[in-house]
mmCIF file of the C-alpha atoms, coordinates in Angstrom:
data_MODEL
# 
_entry.id   MODEL 
# 
loop_
_atom_site.group_PDB 
_atom_site.id 
_atom_site.type_symbol 
_atom_site.label_atom_id 
_atom_site.label_alt_id 
_atom_site.label_comp_id 
_atom_site.label_asym_id 
_atom_site.label_entity_id 
_atom_site.label_seq_id 
_atom_site.pdbx_PDB_ins_code 
_atom_site.Cartn_x 
_atom_site.Cartn_y 
_atom_site.Cartn_z 
_atom_site.occupancy 
_atom_site.B_iso_or_equiv 
_atom_site.pdbx_formal_charge 
_atom_site.auth_seq_id 
_atom_site.auth_comp_id 
_atom_site.auth_asym_id 
_atom_site.auth_atom_id 
_atom_site.pdbx_PDB_model_num 
ATOM 1   C CA . MET A 1 1   ? 4.671  -51.359 111.169 1.00 0.00 ? 1   MET A CA 1 
ATOM 2   C CA . SER A 1 2   ? 6.406  -54.698 110.694 1.00 0.00 ? 2   SER A CA 1 
ATOM 3   C CA . GLU A 1 3   ? 7.223  -56.423 113.973 1.00 0.00 ? 3   GLU A CA 1 
ATOM 4   C CA . THR A 1 4   ? 10.609 -57.392 112.564 1.00 0.00 ? 4   THR A CA 1 
ATOM 5   C CA . GLU A 1 5   ? 11.676 -53.726 112.486 1.00 0.00 ? 5   GLU A CA 1 
ATOM 6   C CA . ARG A 1 6   ? 10.488 -52.782 115.975 1.00 0.00 ? 6   ARG A CA 1 
ATOM 7   C CA . VAL A 1 7   ? 13.758 -53.402 117.807 1.00 0.00 ? 7   VAL A CA 1 
ATOM 8   C CA . ALA A 1 8   ? 15.798 -51.610 115.148 1.00 0.00 ? 8   ALA A CA 1 
ATOM 9   C CA . ARG A 1 9   ? 13.486 -48.596 115.311 1.00 0.00 ? 9   ARG A CA 1 
ATOM 10  C CA . ALA A 1 10  ? 13.656 -48.548 119.099 1.00 0.00 ? 10  ALA A CA 1 
ATOM 11  C CA . ALA A 1 11  ? 17.470 -48.802 119.068 1.00 0.00 ? 11  ALA A CA 1 
ATOM 12  C CA . GLU A 1 12  ? 18.133 -46.079 116.493 1.00 0.00 ? 12  GLU A CA 1 
ATOM 13  C CA . PRO A 1 13  ? 17.739 -43.004 118.779 1.00 0.00 ? 13  PRO A CA 1 
ATOM 14  C CA . LEU A 1 14  ? 19.831 -44.700 121.468 1.00 0.00 ? 14  LEU A CA 1 
ATOM 15  C CA . SER A 1 15  ? 22.529 -45.457 118.926 1.00 0.00 ? 15  SER A CA 1 
ATOM 16  C CA . LYS A 1 16  ? 22.564 -41.806 117.820 1.00 0.00 ? 16  LYS A CA 1 
ATOM 17  C CA . LEU A 1 17  ? 22.996 -40.687 121.424 1.00 0.00 ? 17  LEU A CA 1 
ATOM 18  C CA . LEU A 1 18  ? 25.955 -43.023 121.892 1.00 0.00 ? 18  LEU A CA 1 
ATOM 19  C CA . ARG A 1 19  ? 27.757 -41.314 119.041 1.00 0.00 ? 19  ARG A CA 1 
ATOM 20  C CA . THR A 1 20  ? 27.574 -37.986 120.903 1.00 0.00 ? 20  THR A CA 1 
ATOM 21  C CA . LEU A 1 21  ? 28.631 -39.313 124.299 1.00 0.00 ? 21  LEU A CA 1 
ATOM 22  C CA . THR A 1 22  ? 31.978 -38.231 125.711 1.00 0.00 ? 22  THR A CA 1 
ATOM 23  C CA . PRO A 1 23  ? 33.932 -39.851 128.569 1.00 0.00 ? 23  PRO A CA 1 
ATOM 24  C CA . ASP A 1 24  ? 33.338 -36.867 130.871 1.00 0.00 ? 24  ASP A CA 1 
ATOM 25  C CA . GLN A 1 25  ? 29.577 -37.584 130.722 1.00 0.00 ? 25  GLN A CA 1 
ATOM 26  C CA . LEU A 1 26  ? 29.874 -41.072 132.253 1.00 0.00 ? 26  LEU A CA 1 
ATOM 27  C CA . THR A 1 27  ? 29.190 -39.757 135.754 1.00 0.00 ? 27  THR A CA 1 
ATOM 28  C CA . ALA A 1 28  ? 26.113 -37.727 134.789 1.00 0.00 ? 28  ALA A CA 1 
ATOM 29  C CA . PRO A 1 29  ? 23.010 -38.831 136.710 1.00 0.00 ? 29  PRO A CA 1 
ATOM 30  C CA . THR A 1 30  ? 20.094 -40.424 134.854 1.00 0.00 ? 30  THR A CA 1 
ATOM 31  C CA . PRO A 1 31  ? 16.410 -40.322 135.841 1.00 0.00 ? 31  PRO A CA 1 
ATOM 32  C CA . CYS A 1 32  ? 16.809 -43.913 137.042 1.00 0.00 ? 32  CYS A CA 1 
ATOM 33  C CA . ALA A 1 33  ? 18.030 -43.386 140.618 1.00 0.00 ? 33  ALA A CA 1 
ATOM 34  C CA . GLU A 1 34  ? 20.320 -46.426 140.591 1.00 0.00 ? 34  GLU A CA 1 
ATOM 35  C CA . PHE A 1 35  ? 22.149 -45.487 137.366 1.00 0.00 ? 35  PHE A CA 1 
ATOM 36  C CA . ASP A 1 36  ? 24.526 -42.782 136.325 1.00 0.00 ? 36  ASP A CA 1 
ATOM 37  C CA . VAL A 1 37  ? 25.463 -42.883 132.627 1.00 0.00 ? 37  VAL A CA 1 
ATOM 38  C CA . ARG A 1 38  ? 28.264 -45.390 133.250 1.00 0.00 ? 38  ARG A CA 1 
ATOM 39  C CA . ALA A 1 39  ? 25.943 -47.733 135.173 1.00 0.00 ? 39  ALA A CA 1 
ATOM 40  C CA . LEU A 1 40  ? 23.269 -47.393 132.483 1.00 0.00 ? 40  LEU A CA 1 
ATOM 41  C CA . LEU A 1 41  ? 25.764 -48.357 129.775 1.00 0.00 ? 41  LEU A CA 1 
ATOM 42  C CA . ASN A 1 42  ? 26.963 -51.226 131.978 1.00 0.00 ? 42  ASN A CA 1 
ATOM 43  C CA . HIS A 1 43  ? 23.364 -52.407 132.303 1.00 0.00 ? 43  HIS A CA 1 
ATOM 44  C CA . LEU A 1 44  ? 22.816 -52.362 128.539 1.00 0.00 ? 44  LEU A CA 1 
ATOM 45  C CA . LEU A 1 45  ? 26.127 -54.096 127.783 1.00 0.00 ? 45  LEU A CA 1 
ATOM 46  C CA . PHE A 1 46  ? 25.537 -56.679 130.506 1.00 0.00 ? 46  PHE A CA 1 
ATOM 47  C CA . TRP A 1 47  ? 22.062 -57.743 129.351 1.00 0.00 ? 47  TRP A CA 1 
ATOM 48  C CA . GLY A 1 48  ? 22.517 -57.303 125.588 1.00 0.00 ? 48  GLY A CA 1 
ATOM 49  C CA . PRO A 1 49  ? 23.846 -60.820 124.885 1.00 0.00 ? 49  PRO A CA 1 
ATOM 50  C CA . SER A 1 50  ? 20.849 -62.373 126.670 1.00 0.00 ? 50  SER A CA 1 
ATOM 51  C CA . LEU A 1 51  ? 18.431 -60.253 124.621 1.00 0.00 ? 51  LEU A CA 1 
ATOM 52  C CA . ILE A 1 52  ? 20.207 -61.206 121.398 1.00 0.00 ? 52  ILE A CA 1 
ATOM 53  C CA . GLY A 1 53  ? 20.136 -64.849 122.480 1.00 0.00 ? 53  GLY A CA 1 
ATOM 54  C CA . ALA A 1 54  ? 16.399 -64.588 123.167 1.00 0.00 ? 54  ALA A CA 1 
ATOM 55  C CA . ALA A 1 55  ? 15.777 -63.607 119.539 1.00 0.00 ? 55  ALA A CA 1 
ATOM 56  C CA . ARG A 1 56  ? 17.817 -66.596 118.385 1.00 0.00 ? 56  ARG A CA 1 
ATOM 57  C CA . LYS A 1 57  ? 16.038 -68.957 120.808 1.00 0.00 ? 57  LYS A CA 1 
ATOM 58  C CA . GLU A 1 58  ? 19.311 -69.492 122.662 1.00 0.00 ? 58  GLU A CA 1 
ATOM 59  C CA . SER A 1 59  ? 19.433 -69.331 126.429 1.00 0.00 ? 59  SER A CA 1 
ATOM 60  C CA . VAL A 1 60  ? 22.333 -66.972 127.077 1.00 0.00 ? 60  VAL A CA 1 
ATOM 61  C CA . ALA A 1 61  ? 22.957 -66.427 130.761 1.00 0.00 ? 61  ALA A CA 1 
ATOM 62  C CA . PRO A 1 62  ? 24.280 -63.035 131.832 1.00 0.00 ? 62  PRO A CA 1 
ATOM 63  C CA . PRO A 1 63  ? 28.058 -62.921 132.378 1.00 0.00 ? 63  PRO A CA 1 
ATOM 64  C CA . ALA A 1 64  ? 29.376 -64.300 135.652 1.00 0.00 ? 64  ALA A CA 1 
ATOM 65  C CA . THR A 1 65  ? 30.755 -60.889 136.585 1.00 0.00 ? 65  THR A CA 1 
ATOM 66  C CA . ALA A 1 66  ? 28.564 -58.363 138.346 1.00 0.00 ? 66  ALA A CA 1 
ATOM 67  C CA . GLU A 1 67  ? 26.718 -55.886 136.159 1.00 0.00 ? 67  GLU A CA 1 
ATOM 68  C CA . SER A 1 68  ? 28.782 -53.066 137.659 1.00 0.00 ? 68  SER A CA 1 
ATOM 69  C CA . GLU A 1 69  ? 32.039 -54.737 136.561 1.00 0.00 ? 69  GLU A CA 1 
ATOM 70  C CA . VAL A 1 70  ? 31.636 -54.219 132.815 1.00 0.00 ? 70  VAL A CA 1 
ATOM 71  C CA . ASP A 1 71  ? 34.824 -52.418 131.807 1.00 0.00 ? 71  ASP A CA 1 
ATOM 72  C CA . LEU A 1 72  ? 34.144 -49.035 130.235 1.00 0.00 ? 72  LEU A CA 1 
ATOM 73  C CA . THR A 1 73  ? 37.646 -47.697 130.721 1.00 0.00 ? 73  THR A CA 1 
ATOM 74  C CA . ALA A 1 74  ? 39.131 -48.994 127.484 1.00 0.00 ? 74  ALA A CA 1 
ATOM 75  C CA . GLY A 1 75  ? 37.610 -46.178 125.430 1.00 0.00 ? 75  GLY A CA 1 
ATOM 76  C CA . ASP A 1 76  ? 35.793 -48.439 122.997 1.00 0.00 ? 76  ASP A CA 1 
ATOM 77  C CA . TRP A 1 77  ? 32.522 -48.654 124.955 1.00 0.00 ? 77  TRP A CA 1 
ATOM 78  C CA . PRO A 1 78  ? 30.448 -46.507 122.568 1.00 0.00 ? 78  PRO A CA 1 
ATOM 79  C CA . ALA A 1 79  ? 31.467 -48.676 119.631 1.00 0.00 ? 79  ALA A CA 1 
ATOM 80  C CA . ALA A 1 80  ? 30.924 -51.885 121.618 1.00 0.00 ? 80  ALA A CA 1 
ATOM 81  C CA . LEU A 1 81  ? 27.434 -50.866 122.667 1.00 0.00 ? 81  LEU A CA 1 
ATOM 82  C CA . ASP A 1 82  ? 26.580 -49.542 119.213 1.00 0.00 ? 82  ASP A CA 1 
ATOM 83  C CA . THR A 1 83  ? 27.691 -52.873 117.700 1.00 0.00 ? 83  THR A CA 1 
ATOM 84  C CA . GLN A 1 84  ? 25.641 -54.716 120.273 1.00 0.00 ? 84  GLN A CA 1 
ATOM 85  C CA . LEU A 1 85  ? 22.558 -52.624 119.397 1.00 0.00 ? 85  LEU A CA 1 
ATOM 86  C CA . ALA A 1 86  ? 23.076 -53.418 115.707 1.00 0.00 ? 86  ALA A CA 1 
ATOM 87  C CA . ASP A 1 87  ? 23.376 -57.140 116.529 1.00 0.00 ? 87  ASP A CA 1 
ATOM 88  C CA . LEU A 1 88  ? 20.231 -56.925 118.649 1.00 0.00 ? 88  LEU A CA 1 
ATOM 89  C CA . ALA A 1 89  ? 18.293 -55.282 115.810 1.00 0.00 ? 89  ALA A CA 1 
ATOM 90  C CA . THR A 1 90  ? 19.551 -57.875 113.333 1.00 0.00 ? 90  THR A CA 1 
ATOM 91  C CA . ALA A 1 91  ? 18.581 -60.781 115.592 1.00 0.00 ? 91  ALA A CA 1 
ATOM 92  C CA . TRP A 1 92  ? 15.042 -59.433 116.091 1.00 0.00 ? 92  TRP A CA 1 
ATOM 93  C CA . ARG A 1 93  ? 14.615 -58.805 112.338 1.00 0.00 ? 93  ARG A CA 1 
ATOM 94  C CA . ASP A 1 94  ? 14.223 -62.544 111.885 1.00 0.00 ? 94  ASP A CA 1 
ATOM 95  C CA . PRO A 1 95  ? 10.460 -63.283 111.810 1.00 0.00 ? 95  PRO A CA 1 
ATOM 96  C CA . GLU A 1 96  ? 11.154 -66.494 113.764 1.00 0.00 ? 96  GLU A CA 1 
ATOM 97  C CA . ALA A 1 97  ? 12.420 -64.374 116.670 1.00 0.00 ? 97  ALA A CA 1 
ATOM 98  C CA . TRP A 1 98  ? 8.834  -63.290 117.334 1.00 0.00 ? 98  TRP A CA 1 
ATOM 99  C CA . GLN A 1 99  ? 7.352  -66.799 117.157 1.00 0.00 ? 99  GLN A CA 1 
ATOM 100 C CA . GLY A 1 100 ? 6.977  -69.472 119.811 1.00 0.00 ? 100 GLY A CA 1 
ATOM 101 C CA . THR A 1 101 ? 8.761  -69.221 123.134 1.00 0.00 ? 101 THR A CA 1 
ATOM 102 C CA . THR A 1 102 ? 12.224 -68.213 124.237 1.00 0.00 ? 102 THR A CA 1 
ATOM 103 C CA . HIS A 1 103 ? 14.363 -67.515 127.301 1.00 0.00 ? 103 HIS A CA 1 
ATOM 104 C CA . MET A 1 104 ? 15.656 -64.204 128.552 1.00 0.00 ? 104 MET A CA 1 
ATOM 105 C CA . GLY A 1 105 ? 18.775 -64.904 130.576 1.00 0.00 ? 105 GLY A CA 1 
ATOM 106 C CA . GLY A 1 106 ? 17.201 -67.665 132.637 1.00 0.00 ? 106 GLY A CA 1 
ATOM 107 C CA . PRO A 1 107 ? 15.410 -71.000 132.499 1.00 0.00 ? 107 PRO A CA 1 
ATOM 108 C CA . THR A 1 108 ? 11.852 -69.649 132.332 1.00 0.00 ? 108 THR A CA 1 
ATOM 109 C CA . GLU A 1 109 ? 10.202 -69.932 128.928 1.00 0.00 ? 109 GLU A CA 1 
ATOM 110 C CA . LEU A 1 110 ? 8.324  -66.844 127.829 1.00 0.00 ? 110 LEU A CA 1 
ATOM 111 C CA . PRO A 1 111 ? 6.339  -66.033 124.701 1.00 0.00 ? 111 PRO A CA 1 
ATOM 112 C CA . ALA A 1 112 ? 8.833  -64.654 122.178 1.00 0.00 ? 112 ALA A CA 1 
ATOM 113 C CA . ALA A 1 113 ? 6.542  -61.773 121.220 1.00 0.00 ? 113 ALA A CA 1 
ATOM 114 C CA . LEU A 1 114 ? 6.363  -60.767 124.903 1.00 0.00 ? 114 LEU A CA 1 
ATOM 115 C CA . VAL A 1 115 ? 10.153 -60.735 125.140 1.00 0.00 ? 115 VAL A CA 1 
ATOM 116 C CA . GLY A 1 116 ? 10.372 -58.728 121.911 1.00 0.00 ? 116 GLY A CA 1 
ATOM 117 C CA . GLY A 1 117 ? 7.996  -56.171 123.410 1.00 0.00 ? 117 GLY A CA 1 
ATOM 118 C CA . MET A 1 118 ? 10.112 -56.006 126.552 1.00 0.00 ? 118 MET A CA 1 
ATOM 119 C CA . VAL A 1 119 ? 13.233 -55.392 124.457 1.00 0.00 ? 119 VAL A CA 1 
ATOM 120 C CA . VAL A 1 120 ? 11.518 -52.536 122.607 1.00 0.00 ? 120 VAL A CA 1 
ATOM 121 C CA . GLY A 1 121 ? 10.402 -51.002 125.902 1.00 0.00 ? 121 GLY A CA 1 
ATOM 122 C CA . GLU A 1 122 ? 13.862 -51.390 127.421 1.00 0.00 ? 122 GLU A CA 1 
ATOM 123 C CA . LEU A 1 123 ? 15.472 -49.553 124.511 1.00 0.00 ? 123 LEU A CA 1 
ATOM 124 C CA . ILE A 1 124 ? 12.950 -46.719 124.568 1.00 0.00 ? 124 ILE A CA 1 
ATOM 125 C CA . VAL A 1 125 ? 12.997 -46.194 128.326 1.00 0.00 ? 125 VAL A CA 1 
ATOM 126 C CA . HIS A 1 126 ? 16.775 -46.404 128.642 1.00 0.00 ? 126 HIS A CA 1 
ATOM 127 C CA . GLY A 1 127 ? 17.175 -44.267 125.526 1.00 0.00 ? 127 GLY A CA 1 
ATOM 128 C CA . TRP A 1 128 ? 15.077 -41.628 127.269 1.00 0.00 ? 128 TRP A CA 1 
ATOM 129 C CA . ASP A 1 129 ? 17.172 -42.063 130.447 1.00 0.00 ? 129 ASP A CA 1 
ATOM 130 C CA . LEU A 1 130 ? 20.357 -41.435 128.477 1.00 0.00 ? 130 LEU A CA 1 
ATOM 131 C CA . ALA A 1 131 ? 18.902 -38.470 126.601 1.00 0.00 ? 131 ALA A CA 1 
ATOM 132 C CA . ARG A 1 132 ? 17.825 -36.836 129.870 1.00 0.00 ? 132 ARG A CA 1 
ATOM 133 C CA . ALA A 1 133 ? 21.260 -37.437 131.394 1.00 0.00 ? 133 ALA A CA 1 
ATOM 134 C CA . LEU A 1 134 ? 22.863 -35.763 128.382 1.00 0.00 ? 134 LEU A CA 1 
ATOM 135 C CA . GLY A 1 135 ? 20.422 -32.846 128.418 1.00 0.00 ? 135 GLY A CA 1 
ATOM 136 C CA . THR A 1 136 ? 18.909 -33.678 125.046 1.00 0.00 ? 136 THR A CA 1 
ATOM 137 C CA . THR A 1 137 ? 15.960 -35.590 123.611 1.00 0.00 ? 137 THR A CA 1 
ATOM 138 C CA . ALA A 1 138 ? 15.418 -38.826 121.781 1.00 0.00 ? 138 ALA A CA 1 
ATOM 139 C CA . ASP A 1 139 ? 12.482 -39.339 119.456 1.00 0.00 ? 139 ASP A CA 1 
ATOM 140 C CA . TRP A 1 140 ? 10.540 -42.423 118.417 1.00 0.00 ? 140 TRP A CA 1 
ATOM 141 C CA . ASP A 1 141 ? 7.660  -42.524 115.950 1.00 0.00 ? 141 ASP A CA 1 
ATOM 142 C CA . ASP A 1 142 ? 4.082  -42.714 117.234 1.00 0.00 ? 142 ASP A CA 1 
ATOM 143 C CA . ASP A 1 143 ? 3.426  -46.204 115.818 1.00 0.00 ? 143 ASP A CA 1 
ATOM 144 C CA . LEU A 1 144 ? 6.352  -47.616 117.772 1.00 0.00 ? 144 LEU A CA 1 
ATOM 145 C CA . LEU A 1 145 ? 5.398  -45.692 120.919 1.00 0.00 ? 145 LEU A CA 1 
ATOM 146 C CA . LEU A 1 146 ? 1.808  -46.962 120.707 1.00 0.00 ? 146 LEU A CA 1 
ATOM 147 C CA . TYR A 1 147 ? 3.109  -50.529 120.441 1.00 0.00 ? 147 TYR A CA 1 
ATOM 148 C CA . ALA A 1 148 ? 5.481  -49.948 123.391 1.00 0.00 ? 148 ALA A CA 1 
ATOM 149 C CA . PHE A 1 149 ? 2.701  -48.364 125.448 1.00 0.00 ? 149 PHE A CA 1 
ATOM 150 C CA . ASP A 1 150 ? 0.413  -51.346 124.884 1.00 0.00 ? 150 ASP A CA 1 
ATOM 151 C CA . GLU A 1 151 ? 3.206  -53.790 125.747 1.00 0.00 ? 151 GLU A CA 1 
ATOM 152 C CA . THR A 1 152 ? 4.245  -51.826 128.853 1.00 0.00 ? 152 THR A CA 1 
ATOM 153 C CA . THR A 1 153 ? 0.636  -51.560 130.006 1.00 0.00 ? 153 THR A CA 1 
ATOM 154 C CA . ALA A 1 154 ? 0.281  -55.338 129.713 1.00 0.00 ? 154 ALA A CA 1 
ATOM 155 C CA . THR A 1 155 ? 3.430  -56.082 131.735 1.00 0.00 ? 155 THR A CA 1 
ATOM 156 C CA . ALA A 1 156 ? 3.697  -53.116 134.141 1.00 0.00 ? 156 ALA A CA 1 
ATOM 157 C CA . ASP A 1 157 ? 2.295  -54.909 137.190 1.00 0.00 ? 157 ASP A CA 1 
ATOM 158 C CA . GLN A 1 158 ? 4.628  -57.844 136.594 1.00 0.00 ? 158 GLN A CA 1 
ATOM 159 C CA . GLY A 1 159 ? 7.560  -55.438 136.131 1.00 0.00 ? 159 GLY A CA 1 
ATOM 160 C CA . ARG A 1 160 ? 6.776  -53.706 139.419 1.00 0.00 ? 160 ARG A CA 1 
ATOM 161 C CA . ALA A 1 161 ? 6.451  -57.077 141.209 1.00 0.00 ? 161 ALA A CA 1 
ATOM 162 C CA . MET A 1 162 ? 9.883  -58.059 139.880 1.00 0.00 ? 162 MET A CA 1 
ATOM 163 C CA . GLY A 1 163 ? 11.422 -54.740 140.950 1.00 0.00 ? 163 GLY A CA 1 
ATOM 164 C CA . ILE A 1 164 ? 12.155 -53.755 137.350 1.00 0.00 ? 164 ILE A CA 1 
ATOM 165 C CA . TYR A 1 165 ? 9.755  -50.790 137.482 1.00 0.00 ? 165 TYR A CA 1 
ATOM 166 C CA . GLY A 1 166 ? 9.163  -48.343 140.269 1.00 0.00 ? 166 GLY A CA 1 
ATOM 167 C CA . PRO A 1 167 ? 5.747  -47.310 141.533 1.00 0.00 ? 167 PRO A CA 1 
ATOM 168 C CA . GLU A 1 168 ? 3.594  -45.895 138.742 1.00 0.00 ? 168 GLU A CA 1 
ATOM 169 C CA . ILE A 1 169 ? 3.786  -42.126 138.302 1.00 0.00 ? 169 ILE A CA 1 
ATOM 170 C CA . PRO A 1 170 ? 0.346  -40.738 137.423 1.00 0.00 ? 170 PRO A CA 1 
ATOM 171 C CA . VAL A 1 171 ? 0.334  -39.206 133.942 1.00 0.00 ? 171 VAL A CA 1 
ATOM 172 C CA . ALA A 1 172 ? -2.651 -37.636 132.197 1.00 0.00 ? 172 ALA A CA 1 
ATOM 173 C CA . ALA A 1 173 ? -4.517 -39.988 129.850 1.00 0.00 ? 173 ALA A CA 1 
ATOM 174 C CA . ASP A 1 174 ? -4.034 -37.480 127.015 1.00 0.00 ? 174 ASP A CA 1 
ATOM 175 C CA . ALA A 1 175 ? -0.300 -36.987 127.662 1.00 0.00 ? 175 ALA A CA 1 
ATOM 176 C CA . PRO A 1 176 ? 2.145  -37.955 124.910 1.00 0.00 ? 176 PRO A CA 1 
ATOM 177 C CA . LEU A 1 177 ? 2.647  -41.704 124.559 1.00 0.00 ? 177 LEU A CA 1 
ATOM 178 C CA . LEU A 1 178 ? 6.262  -41.535 125.704 1.00 0.00 ? 178 LEU A CA 1 
ATOM 179 C CA . ASP A 1 179 ? 5.212  -39.773 128.911 1.00 0.00 ? 179 ASP A CA 1 
ATOM 180 C CA . ARG A 1 180 ? 2.600  -42.464 129.587 1.00 0.00 ? 180 ARG A CA 1 
ATOM 181 C CA . ILE A 1 181 ? 5.178  -45.221 129.024 1.00 0.00 ? 181 ILE A CA 1 
ATOM 182 C CA . LEU A 1 182 ? 7.572  -43.513 131.401 1.00 0.00 ? 182 LEU A CA 1 
ATOM 183 C CA . GLY A 1 183 ? 4.885  -43.116 134.060 1.00 0.00 ? 183 GLY A CA 1 
ATOM 184 C CA . LEU A 1 184 ? 4.060  -46.820 133.854 1.00 0.00 ? 184 LEU A CA 1 
ATOM 185 C CA . THR A 1 185 ? 7.709  -47.680 134.498 1.00 0.00 ? 185 THR A CA 1 
ATOM 186 C CA . GLY A 1 186 ? 7.941  -45.369 137.515 1.00 0.00 ? 186 GLY A CA 1 
ATOM 187 C CA . ARG A 1 187 ? 9.686  -42.497 135.782 1.00 0.00 ? 187 ARG A CA 1 
ATOM 188 C CA . ASP A 1 188 ? 8.467  -38.917 135.996 1.00 0.00 ? 188 ASP A CA 1 
ATOM 189 C CA . PRO A 1 189 ? 8.410  -37.539 132.449 1.00 0.00 ? 189 PRO A CA 1 
ATOM 190 C CA . ALA A 1 190 ? 8.796  -34.029 133.844 1.00 0.00 ? 190 ALA A CA 1 
ATOM 191 C CA . GLY A 1 191 ? 11.986 -35.071 135.630 1.00 0.00 ? 191 GLY A CA 1 
ATOM 192 C CA . ARG A 1 192 ? 10.767 -34.069 139.103 1.00 0.00 ? 192 ARG A CA 1 
# 
């Protein structure tokens, strides 16, 4: 699998889900306790420009407004987020995006490949969150999930220390890769 296609492949199932979303589903709960569907979409829209900027080696600070203040009432939110996902995939298709160092919404320099891995994980985990909220599934290929599992394993302790991930949920070592990724991030794949 080419690293330049990883973000696009991670975004595709999420993009498909957006096309099925209806306004009455915005208040549906997600497996992430702090997000209903509206808050999850706000989160993705809020951080998307910083993740695109990271691929371009541009330090793009998050908007000055609070994450919860992204306006989803105009009716164009699915298209806006879908466009943002396409822009994100395009930015990370550039081989240079994966080289050297970059910033992710702040002054700290990070290895670009690490940030790319975080973006892939973010899209998979939040894609799963949205699928669960909508009562459906989202599927990623095993090569991408293996990559995301390795990346999540490498950064899980740091993610928990930063409050990005919850406490690890034990998952069997032979469970599907997606379930093991979810467990590392503090999500129960069984939805308990």
